[in-house]
N, C-alpha and C positions, 0 to 999 in steps of 0.2 A: 500691719495689714494697710491700713491707710493712712493718708496723712495728717497730721494733727492740726494743719490748718485747709477749715473747708475752704474748696476752688469756690471763687464765685461763680455763680451760675445766671447766664444769660439764654433764658429759654427763646425758643420764638413763638411769635403770635396762635395763642392756641382755638381751638372751637375749629368752625366751618363758617364762621363769616367773611365779609367782603373784603376784609384785611386781615386775614387770617394767613399762618403759612400753609395751611391745606390749599388755599385756593393763588396761592401765590407762591409754586415754589416750580412753576414749570422751567422757569430758568433751567433751578439748576438739576431740570430729568432731563431739558435738552443735553447739559453738559454732562452728564452722567452717559446718556446715551451715545454721544460723541466718542466715550470712550469703551464703548460696550466690547468693541472688536480684541481691543488691550487685554480686557479683561479675561474674555473667553479665550484668548489666545496662551493667556498667563496660567489657566488651569488645565488646559489641553497638553500643554508643552510640560507644565513644570509640577502639577499637581498629583501626587505619586500615589492613585487610587488603588494599585497593587499592594503596596505598602499597606496601606489603612486597612484592605476587605483581610491582610491575613491573620488582624490580629480579633482575637476572642471576642470586642466590644464594636457590636455593630449600631453604635450611631454615630453620625457624623453632625461635630456641633462647629454651627456658624454663628458670629457677632457683628452683628453691624452698629459702631461706634457713634453717636449723635444721632441718632435715626429721628429727632424731632416726630412729628406727628403724622406723617405718610401725604400723598402716598407714595413717595418715591421710593421708599425704605421696603415696601412689600417689591416693588417693581425690581428692587435689585438684588433683593435675597431671592427671586423668585428664576431671573435671569442667569445667580449662579448653579443655585439648583437641577436647574436645567442641563446648562453643559457639563455637572458635574454628573448627573443621571447619565447622558451621553458617552462620555466617558467611561465610565463601568462598562456600560452597555458596548463599545466600541473593542473593549481590551476582552469582550467576553466574561463578563463579572459579572451579567445583571441579576445571575443567580444568591451573587455575594450583594447586592443593592442595600445599602445601609437604610435605618433613617434618619431622620434630619430634627437635626433640634435648633430654632435662631432663635438667639438673644437680642433682642431691641432694647440696645442703651441710651439712656439718656439722662441729664439732671434729673434730680426726683421734682424737682418744679416744672420739667416739661409735664405737657398734657396726657399723660398716659391713656386716660377717658377715651380721648377721642383717637386714640391711636388703635386701643383693642375693639374701640363699636366699629372700627373701618378695616380691620384686618379680613383677608379676602376669606370667604365662607369654605369655598375649595380651596385648601391650601394642604401642600404637600409638606407639612414640616408642623413639629410641635411650638407652639411659640411662646417665649415667655420676656417679662420684660426687668431690665436690671438697672433700676435706677441707682446713679450714683461718678463723680468725675472720672473720664476716662485717665487725667490724670493721677492716678493712683490704681488698686490692683482692685480686679471685678471678680475674677475668677478662679480656679483654683489652681493650680501648677499642673502645665500641662495639658490643659483639659480642650480645648481650640485647635481646629484644621484650618479655619478661615476669618480671619478678619478684613470687617470691611467699613472704611469711611469717608465718607463722601462730602463735602462741603464744612467741616466743623473743627480742624484740626487749625485754621486759620485764629479761632478763638483761646487767647492764653485765658491761664488761670487765674490772674487777676490784671489790676493795670500796676503794671510798673511802680512800685514804691518810691522812686525818684520822683517819678509825675505829681507825687501828690504835698511833695515840698516845695514851700514858699522860695525857702534861702537856695533849693539844689538848682543845679546847672540847667538842670532837665525840668525845671517848670515850667511850662509850655503856654504859657500867656498868650491867651485869645485865641487859642489854637487847639484842635481834638483830636489831634493825630501826628504819629511820625512824615506822615507822606503831604502834610500841607506845608503850600511856599511859606519858606522862610522861620520852619520848624530848628532850631540845636542842631547841632552834629549831636549834642549829649543827649536829645529826646530820643532818635535813635539808637544810640548805644545802649538806651537803657529797654527800650525793647527787643531788641537784639538778643541784651543778655536774658532779657524775662522767656523767651523763645527757647532759647539754648536750654537753660532748665527745665521748661514743662516739656520739650519734647525730649531731652536726655530722658524724664520721668516714663514718658509715652514708651520709648523703645527697650526701656528696661524692663518695665510689668510685661508688656503684649510678649519680652522674651521670654519671660517666665510662664506666661499664659498659652502659648504655644508651643505645639508639640515640633516635635524634630521632624520638618519636611512639610510642617506646615506652610500657607500663603497667608502674606499681607496685602491687601490690594488699597490704597490709600488715593485718593482725588480731595484737590485743595488750589485754593487758589494761587497762583506762581509769578515770579519776574524772572524774564530770562536774567541769566548771568553779565554783570558787568554793566547793568541797567542802572541810569539813578533812582535813587528808592522813591523820589517825590518825582516822578515822572506819570506819564499815563492816566489810564482810567481811574487808577488807586488815587490818584492826587485829585483829579478833576470832582470825586466822589467826595474825598472828606473835602477840599476845601468849600464846594458848593453846601455841607451840612455846615459846615465850622462860618459861610458868609450866613446863614440863613439865622442860624443863631445870634452871632453879632449883632447883625441888623436885629434881630428882637429885643436885644441886651439894649442898643442904642434907644431902642423908641421905646424902651420901658417897660419892655412884657416881661422879659425876664432878666437877672442880675446878671451886669459884667461876671461878677466874681464865682457867678454859678459855671457860667463857660472857663471861666481860668481852671477852674477845680475839675472839668468833666474832658477825658481822654476817652476813646475806644478801645477797647482790649484787643484788636485786633492786628495780626501780624503776617505778613505776605511774606514766604521764603524765596529762594531761588533752587537751582536746583545744585547748587556747589553748595549750599548750606545745609542741603538735606542729605549731599552724600557723605559729606565730612559727619555728621552726626551718624549716623547708620554705620559707617565704617570705626569709627571712635565705639561703638555701643561692643559692637565685632560678631553679634548674633546673629546674620543673617545677611547673606547676598541678593546684591541688588539685578533681579532679574530684568527689567525695563526702569527707566527715569528718563520722563519725555517730557516737556513744552508741549500741549495744541490751544486749540482753539477752542474756547468752551460753547461755539453757537455754529449751529451749519448754515446758516440765513447771513447772506453777503455783508447787509444794509445792518446787521444785528439788532438789539431789541429797542423799542422805540421811548420816550421817555417816561410815558406813562407806567409801560413795564418797568422798568428799571425804579421809579419811583415806587410802584406798589409791592415789588419785592424788596426794594431795601426797608420801606416801612414793616413788610410782617419781619422781616429778619432782624431791624434793629430798633424798631419802635420799641419795643422793650426796655432794651438800655436808656434809650433818652427818656422817655414814662420815668423809670426808675429813681431818676438824677433833679429831671427837672419838671415830673408830676405829666399825670395824663393831657391836663386839661390843652397844654400847649400842642401835641402832635400833631393836629389837623392843619396847623397854622405852619409848624416847620418843613410837612413836607411837599403843603402846599408851596410855599416859598421854593424848598430845592426842585420840585417839578421846574417851574419859572425859567431855572436857573438851568435847569438842564436841557429846557427848550430853545431857549436861546442860544446853548453853547452847538446843541445837534442841528442847527442850521448853519454853522461854520464849515469850513472844509477841512479844517483839522480834526476835526471829530471824525472823519470816515477814516484816519488813518492811526486811531488810539484803538487797539484792537486787544482785546483783553482777553488774558491768560491764564490757563493755568496746568497744574503741575498733577502730572501723573505719576504713581512710582507704586510698582511691585515688587514685593519681597518676597525671599523665601527663608525659614527658620532652621540654623543649620547646628 
């Protein structure tokens, strides 16, 4: 039922301290709010409550994959249930209103303690924690009615193996990602190959777990079709992180070999890539696929906001490889580089993007 090789775990910063994901995930929440209307619309138009209400079972099961520690997952689940309840009522099915069970999924190393202690006390659902990678089976066959995942599918199950081999053409010396300036084409190909394998597994397993007629809504960082991979905010982010680490290596604070052997297991897909993978799977109809802006503010997030959110989301990966003691220094340097960049005119033209996908199981 599960993969023999356990996928790598990249938990967000736990707890509720100053650098925690709990305190530094409001940009992701803003991104989810931007597409709330699209999620609502998918439920209103495509979620067949009449079909589900006609079965003998009276429990509707929803899963949030890559839930992290909250509060975003609670807000998203509440929004979904609110719209589903409204649809039951609008179709004259109030007497058939189901009970709701919500499965909160993330890696076993996720801070489930913080998640559970911050569960809303007045919630309209039964809450269940499901530890494990979503790049494998998590639920019984045909047991879920709705699957949601927000800002989780950019994480690969592992760093591509070719990047670990010094003799490989994909050895990414002095860089930490395929989006870095001058990264060899082979590096990007290795990332693409790993993402294709991971997403194929993700879609195959969800196809088994979702009932026919079930919906899946995915929100993930995206890059428009035809745009070079090493462009935009993606490149800026990883260039500044990479430069910060290389500066520290040049100053003897860390070793250059440590930087050479480190790569972020993150991939940002285009709509074209996702469409091809969904169509190849063959078990889903694409109800909507659209690139959107992740923030409603014209000027976008500040350097401080970007740095704090990046630290909450990626600090664990960096400390796992380099040690906890360098984290303050890395992100202090990143902040300064980002602040300098933010004062340049070109920074205003680099609009971050996200990909919204609504799929129906057929």
